[in-house]
A tleap script that builds the chain and sets N, CA, C and O, in Angstrom:
source leaprc.protein.ff14SB
mol = sequence {
  NMET ALA ARG ALA CYS ASP ASP LEU ALA ASP
  ASP LEU GLU ALA GLY HIE LEU PRO ILE PRO
  ARG ARG PHE ALA GLU GLU PRO ALA LEU HIE
  PRO ALA LEU SER GLU GLU ALA PRO SER ILE
  LEU GLU GLN LYS GLU ASP ILE GLU ASP GLU
  LEU HIE THR SER LEU PRO THR HIE ALA GLY
  ASP TYR ASP VAL THR PRO ARG ASN PRO GLU
  ARG GLY ASP ARG CARG
}
set mol.1.N position { -5.775 194.487 -5.143 }
set mol.1.CA position { -4.405 194.946 -5.149 }
set mol.1.C position { -3.931 195.209 -3.718 }
set mol.1.O position { -2.784 194.926 -3.370 }
set mol.2.N position { -4.833 195.757 -2.896 }
set mol.2.CA position { -4.450 196.014 -1.509 }
set mol.2.C position { -4.123 194.714 -0.791 }
set mol.2.O position { -3.190 194.657 0.010 }
set mol.3.N position { -4.889 193.674 -1.077 }
set mol.3.CA position { -4.635 192.365 -0.458 }
set mol.3.C position { -3.264 191.840 -0.886 }
set mol.3.O position { -2.543 191.255 -0.078 }
set mol.4.N position { -2.909 192.044 -2.139 }
set mol.4.CA position { -1.612 191.599 -2.643 }
set mol.4.C position { -0.487 192.305 -1.897 }
set mol.4.O position { 0.496 191.672 -1.510 }
set mol.5.N position { -0.624 193.598 -1.697 }
set mol.5.CA position { 0.401 194.362 -0.966 }
set mol.5.C position { 0.487 193.898 0.478 }
set mol.5.O position { 1.579 193.790 1.035 }
set mol.6.N position { -0.662 193.623 1.086 }
set mol.6.CA position { -0.671 193.125 2.468 }
set mol.6.C position { 0.030 191.776 2.574 }
set mol.6.O position { 0.792 191.541 3.511 }
set mol.7.N position { -0.226 190.890 1.616 }
set mol.7.CA position { 0.407 189.564 1.642 }
set mol.7.C position { 1.927 189.677 1.499 }
set mol.7.O position { 2.674 188.976 2.181 }
set mol.8.N position { 2.374 190.557 0.614 }
set mol.8.CA position { 3.810 190.743 0.430 }
set mol.8.C position { 4.440 191.370 1.673 }
set mol.8.O position { 5.551 191.009 2.064 }
set mol.9.N position { 3.726 192.306 2.286 }
set mol.9.CA position { 4.222 192.923 3.518 }
set mol.9.C position { 4.314 191.894 4.641 }
set mol.9.O position { 5.248 191.926 5.442 }
set mol.10.N position { 3.342 190.979 4.696 }
set mol.10.CA position { 3.386 189.912 5.702 }
set mol.10.C position { 4.616 189.036 5.509 }
set mol.10.O position { 5.252 188.628 6.480 }
set mol.11.N position { 4.951 188.745 4.249 }
set mol.11.CA position { 6.160 187.956 3.969 }
set mol.11.C position { 7.391 188.653 4.533 }
set mol.11.O position { 8.221 188.029 5.193 }
set mol.12.N position { 7.502 189.948 4.268 }
set mol.12.CA position { 8.657 190.714 4.735 }
set mol.12.C position { 8.713 190.762 6.258 }
set mol.12.O position { 9.781 190.605 6.850 }
set mol.13.N position { 7.571 190.977 6.885 }
set mol.13.CA position { 7.532 191.032 8.351 }
set mol.13.C position { 7.938 189.700 8.971 }
set mol.13.O position { 8.509 189.663 10.061 }
set mol.14.N position { 7.642 188.610 8.272 }
set mol.14.CA position { 7.996 187.284 8.769 }
set mol.14.C position { 9.453 186.943 8.466 }
set mol.14.O position { 9.938 185.885 8.868 }
set mol.15.N position { 10.151 187.832 7.760 }
set mol.15.CA position { 11.552 187.593 7.445 }
set mol.15.C position { 11.766 186.781 6.185 }
set mol.15.O position { 12.855 186.252 5.967 }
set mol.16.N position { 10.741 186.676 5.353 }
set mol.16.CA position { 10.826 185.911 4.103 }
set mol.16.C position { 10.944 186.867 2.916 }
set mol.16.O position { 10.574 188.038 3.003 }
set mol.17.N position { 11.460 186.347 1.816 }
set mol.17.CA position { 11.472 187.133 0.584 }
set mol.17.C position { 10.042 187.287 0.089 }
set mol.17.O position { 9.241 186.361 0.216 }
set mol.18.N position { 9.713 188.439 -0.473 }
set mol.18.CA position { 8.351 188.629 -0.986 }
set mol.18.C position { 8.186 187.952 -2.341 }
set mol.18.O position { 8.415 188.573 -3.379 }
set mol.19.N position { 7.799 186.709 -2.335 }
set mol.19.CA position { 7.629 185.944 -3.569 }
set mol.19.C position { 6.161 186.011 -3.982 }
set mol.19.O position { 5.291 185.635 -3.196 }
set mol.20.N position { 5.863 186.480 -5.196 }
set mol.20.CA position { 4.463 186.573 -5.616 }
set mol.20.C position { 3.835 185.184 -5.772 }
set mol.20.O position { 4.370 184.321 -6.468 }
set mol.21.N position { 2.701 184.989 -5.116 }
set mol.21.CA position { 1.989 183.718 -5.194 }
set mol.21.C position { 0.697 183.837 -6.001 }
set mol.21.O position { 0.121 182.836 -6.426 }
set mol.22.N position { 0.255 185.072 -6.202 }
set mol.22.CA position { -0.953 185.343 -6.974 }
set mol.22.C position { -0.605 186.367 -8.049 }
set mol.22.O position { 0.388 187.087 -7.942 }
set mol.23.N position { -1.434 186.419 -9.078 }
set mol.23.CA position { -1.150 187.317 -10.198 }
set mol.23.C position { -1.042 188.768 -9.742 }
set mol.23.O position { -0.172 189.490 -10.228 }
set mol.24.N position { -1.886 189.211 -8.838 }
set mol.24.CA position { -1.890 190.620 -8.414 }
set mol.24.C position { -0.634 190.994 -7.643 }
set mol.24.O position { -0.278 192.170 -7.577 }
set mol.25.N position { 0.041 190.012 -7.058 }
set mol.25.CA position { 1.234 190.314 -6.275 }
set mol.25.C position { 2.423 190.682 -7.159 }
set mol.25.O position { 3.293 191.452 -6.751 }
set mol.26.N position { 2.456 190.132 -8.361 }
set mol.26.CA position { 3.594 190.420 -9.241 }
set mol.26.C position { 3.661 191.892 -9.636 }
set mol.26.O position { 4.720 192.502 -9.482 }
set mol.27.N position { 2.567 192.500 -10.143 }
set mol.27.CA position { 2.668 193.926 -10.463 }
set mol.27.C position { 2.875 194.792 -9.219 }
set mol.27.O position { 3.401 195.900 -9.320 }
set mol.28.N position { 2.473 194.306 -8.064 }
set mol.28.CA position { 2.687 195.072 -6.835 }
set mol.28.C position { 4.174 195.164 -6.500 }
set mol.28.O position { 4.606 196.118 -5.854 }
set mol.29.N position { 4.949 194.189 -6.931 }
set mol.29.CA position { 6.385 194.186 -6.658 }
set mol.29.C position { 7.184 195.071 -7.617 }
set mol.29.O position { 8.274 195.524 -7.267 }
set mol.30.N position { 6.672 195.317 -8.791 }
set mol.30.CA position { 7.437 196.036 -9.810 }
set mol.30.C position { 7.947 197.402 -9.353 }
set mol.30.O position { 9.125 197.685 -9.567 }
set mol.31.N position { 7.138 198.265 -8.739 }
set mol.31.CA position { 7.689 199.564 -8.308 }
set mol.31.C position { 8.836 199.414 -7.306 }
set mol.31.O position { 9.827 200.140 -7.375 }
set mol.32.N position { 8.692 198.480 -6.389 }
set mol.32.CA position { 9.748 198.289 -5.391 }
set mol.32.C position { 11.021 197.776 -6.050 }
set mol.32.O position { 12.122 198.209 -5.710 }
set mol.33.N position { 10.869 196.861 -6.984 }
set mol.33.CA position { 12.044 196.289 -7.641 }
set mol.33.C position { 12.748 197.312 -8.517 }
set mol.33.O position { 13.978 197.353 -8.553 }
set mol.34.N position { 11.993 198.128 -9.214 }
set mol.34.CA position { 12.634 199.089 -10.115 }
set mol.34.C position { 13.408 200.144 -9.328 }
set mol.34.O position { 14.402 200.677 -9.823 }
set mol.35.N position { 12.965 200.450 -8.114 }
set mol.35.CA position { 13.658 201.453 -7.309 }
set mol.35.C position { 14.804 200.852 -6.502 }
set mol.35.O position { 15.853 201.481 -6.361 }
set mol.36.N position { 14.623 199.665 -5.979 }
set mol.36.CA position { 15.582 199.088 -5.039 }
set mol.36.C position { 16.537 198.071 -5.654 }
set mol.36.O position { 17.572 197.769 -5.061 }
set mol.37.N position { 16.217 197.546 -6.812 }
set mol.37.CA position { 17.033 196.476 -7.389 }
set mol.37.C position { 18.509 196.845 -7.526 }
set mol.37.O position { 19.358 196.031 -7.162 }
set mol.38.N position { 18.862 198.032 -8.032 }
set mol.38.CA position { 20.294 198.341 -8.158 }
set mol.38.C position { 21.045 198.306 -6.826 }
set mol.38.O position { 22.167 197.803 -6.761 }
set mol.39.N position { 20.437 198.834 -5.771 }
set mol.39.CA position { 21.145 198.835 -4.486 }
set mol.39.C position { 21.213 197.435 -3.891 }
set mol.39.O position { 22.194 197.085 -3.235 }
set mol.40.N position { 20.176 196.633 -4.118 }
set mol.40.CA position { 20.197 195.250 -3.616 }
set mol.40.C position { 21.287 194.456 -4.325 }
set mol.40.O position { 22.019 193.697 -3.690 }
set mol.41.N position { 21.397 194.629 -5.636 }
set mol.41.CA position { 22.432 193.921 -6.385 }
set mol.41.C position { 23.825 194.342 -5.937 }
set mol.41.O position { 24.733 193.514 -5.852 }
set mol.42.N position { 23.991 195.620 -5.652 }
set mol.42.CA position { 25.282 196.108 -5.169 }
set mol.42.C position { 25.647 195.458 -3.835 }
set mol.42.O position { 26.780 195.018 -3.636 }
set mol.43.N position { 24.675 195.403 -2.928 }
set mol.43.CA position { 24.904 194.782 -1.625 }
set mol.43.C position { 25.239 193.307 -1.792 }
set mol.43.O position { 26.126 192.785 -1.116 }
set mol.44.N position { 24.525 192.635 -2.694 }
set mol.44.CA position { 24.772 191.212 -2.921 }
set mol.44.C position { 26.189 190.994 -3.453 }
set mol.44.O position { 26.878 190.069 -3.024 }
set mol.45.N position { 26.620 191.835 -4.376 }
set mol.45.CA position { 27.974 191.714 -4.920 }
set mol.45.C position { 29.021 191.943 -3.839 }
set mol.45.O position { 30.034 191.245 -3.800 }
set mol.46.N position { 28.786 192.916 -2.960 }
set mol.46.CA position { 29.723 193.171 -1.864 }
set mol.46.C position { 29.822 191.963 -0.942 }
set mol.46.O position { 30.919 191.581 -0.536 }
set mol.47.N position { 28.694 191.365 -0.613 }
set mol.47.CA position { 28.686 190.187 0.264 }
set mol.47.C position { 29.399 189.026 -0.415 }
set mol.47.O position { 30.192 188.325 0.213 }
set mol.48.N position { 29.113 188.823 -1.712 }
set mol.48.CA position { 29.774 187.735 -2.439 }
set mol.48.C position { 31.285 187.950 -2.491 }
set mol.48.O position { 32.052 186.996 -2.353 }
set mol.49.N position { 31.715 189.195 -2.688 }
set mol.49.CA position { 33.148 189.488 -2.712 }
set mol.49.C position { 33.785 189.159 -1.365 }
set mol.49.O position { 34.869 188.577 -1.314 }
set mol.50.N position { 33.116 189.530 -0.279 }
set mol.50.CA position { 33.637 189.236 1.054 }
set mol.50.C position { 33.724 187.734 1.293 }
set mol.50.O position { 34.715 187.245 1.835 }
set mol.51.N position { 32.694 187.006 0.890 }
set mol.51.CA position { 32.703 185.553 1.073 }
set mol.51.C position { 33.795 184.909 0.224 }
set mol.51.O position { 34.481 183.989 0.669 }
set mol.52.N position { 33.944 185.399 -0.993 }
set mol.52.CA position { 34.938 184.823 -1.889 }
set mol.52.C position { 36.351 185.005 -1.346 }
set mol.52.O position { 37.159 184.077 -1.386 }
set mol.53.N position { 36.645 186.180 -0.848 }
set mol.53.CA position { 38.000 186.426 -0.346 }
set mol.53.C position { 38.235 185.766 1.006 }
set mol.53.O position { 39.384 185.614 1.421 }
set mol.54.N position { 37.171 185.373 1.701 }
set mol.54.CA position { 37.358 184.730 3.000 }
set mol.54.C position { 37.606 183.229 2.876 }
set mol.54.O position { 37.975 182.585 3.858 }
set mol.55.N position { 37.409 182.667 1.694 }
set mol.55.CA position { 37.648 181.240 1.496 }
set mol.55.C position { 39.138 180.959 1.388 }
set mol.55.O position { 39.888 181.791 0.875 }
set mol.56.N position { 39.578 179.800 1.865 }
set mol.56.CA position { 40.996 179.463 1.705 }
set mol.56.C position { 41.325 179.227 0.228 }
set mol.56.O position { 40.483 178.758 -0.538 }
set mol.57.N position { 42.537 179.552 -0.152 }
set mol.57.CA position { 42.938 179.344 -1.541 }
set mol.57.C position { 43.348 177.891 -1.756 }
set mol.57.O position { 43.705 177.181 -0.816 }
set mol.58.N position { 43.289 177.473 -3.002 }
set mol.58.CA position { 43.644 176.106 -3.380 }
set mol.58.C position { 44.408 176.171 -4.692 }
set mol.58.O position { 44.169 177.055 -5.513 }
set mol.59.N position { 45.311 175.247 -4.884 }
set mol.59.CA position { 46.135 175.257 -6.097 }
set mol.59.C position { 45.294 175.144 -7.361 }
set mol.59.O position { 45.712 175.622 -8.416 }
set mol.60.N position { 44.119 174.522 -7.282 }
set mol.60.CA position { 43.268 174.350 -8.455 }
set mol.60.C position { 42.284 175.479 -8.686 }
set mol.60.O position { 41.464 175.401 -9.601 }
set mol.61.N position { 42.347 176.540 -7.870 }
set mol.61.CA position { 41.445 177.660 -8.071 }
set mol.61.C position { 41.634 178.241 -9.464 }
set mol.61.O position { 42.756 178.427 -9.935 }
set mol.62.N position { 40.528 178.519 -10.100 }
set mol.62.CA position { 40.487 179.140 -11.424 }
set mol.62.C position { 41.076 178.259 -12.524 }
set mol.62.O position { 41.339 178.742 -13.626 }
set mol.63.N position { 41.283 176.986 -12.242 }
set mol.63.CA position { 41.741 176.053 -13.272 }
set mol.63.C position { 40.507 175.545 -14.007 }
set mol.63.O position { 39.731 174.764 -13.458 }
set mol.64.N position { 40.330 175.978 -15.221 }
set mol.64.CA position { 39.150 175.605 -15.983 }
set mol.64.C position { 39.479 174.595 -17.076 }
set mol.64.O position { 38.725 174.445 -18.037 }
set mol.65.N position { 40.602 173.906 -16.928 }
set mol.65.CA position { 40.993 172.898 -17.894 }
set mol.65.C position { 39.990 171.751 -17.860 }
set mol.65.O position { 39.704 171.221 -16.786 }
set mol.66.N position { 39.447 171.353 -19.017 }
set mol.66.CA position { 38.494 170.242 -19.022 }
set mol.66.C position { 39.144 168.958 -18.519 }
set mol.66.O position { 40.296 168.665 -18.840 }
set mol.67.N position { 38.412 168.217 -17.748 }
set mol.67.CA position { 38.895 166.943 -17.215 }
set mol.67.C position { 38.097 165.809 -17.828 }
set mol.67.O position { 36.898 165.948 -18.070 }
set mol.68.N position { 38.754 164.694 -18.080 }
set mol.68.CA position { 38.083 163.514 -18.606 }
set mol.68.C position { 38.450 162.332 -17.725 }
set mol.68.O position { 39.533 161.765 -17.871 }
set mol.69.N position { 37.553 161.949 -16.801 }
set mol.69.CA position { 37.870 160.843 -15.893 }
set mol.69.C position { 38.133 159.514 -16.616 }
set mol.69.O position { 38.838 158.649 -16.097 }
set mol.70.N position { 37.561 159.363 -17.816 }
set mol.70.CA position { 37.773 158.118 -18.557 }
set mol.70.C position { 39.235 157.978 -19.012 }
set mol.70.O position { 39.721 156.862 -19.197 }
set mol.71.N position { 39.922 159.091 -19.190 }
set mol.71.CA position { 41.338 159.045 -19.583 }
set mol.71.C position { 42.262 159.049 -18.376 }
set mol.71.O position { 43.483 158.987 -18.519 }
set mol.72.N position { 41.680 159.123 -17.193 }
set mol.72.CA position { 42.512 159.146 -16.002 }
set mol.72.C position { 42.805 160.540 -15.483 }
set mol.72.O position { 43.555 160.705 -14.521 }
set mol.73.N position { 42.204 161.566 -16.130 }
set mol.73.CA position { 42.390 162.939 -15.650 }
set mol.73.C position { 41.737 163.077 -14.277 }
set mol.73.O position { 40.588 162.682 -14.084 }
set mol.74.N position { 42.466 163.630 -13.347 }
set mol.74.CA position { 41.930 163.870 -12.002 }
set mol.74.C position { 42.153 165.311 -11.633 }
set mol.74.O position { 42.973 166.007 -12.232 }
set mol.75.N position { 41.432 165.738 -10.664 }
set mol.75.CA position { 41.619 167.089 -10.136 }
set mol.75.C position { 42.619 167.061 -9.037 }
set mol.75.O position { 42.924 168.100 -8.453 }
savepdb mol mol.pdb
quit
């Protein structure tokens, strides 16, 4: 288990996501995920909101009308 924690810590130090590669690494991640997951998701949503509002608008935004190219429907 200690080796699993060391491997995950090495991933983080290298700037990579801690992806479990061995069975022991997965349970080692559970305590961290259960404590940090809500704040990480919040940060991700904030970043996505910022990116979304920074994109230029287009007349077809949010148009979810099905298109059929065989009938000549175009976007």
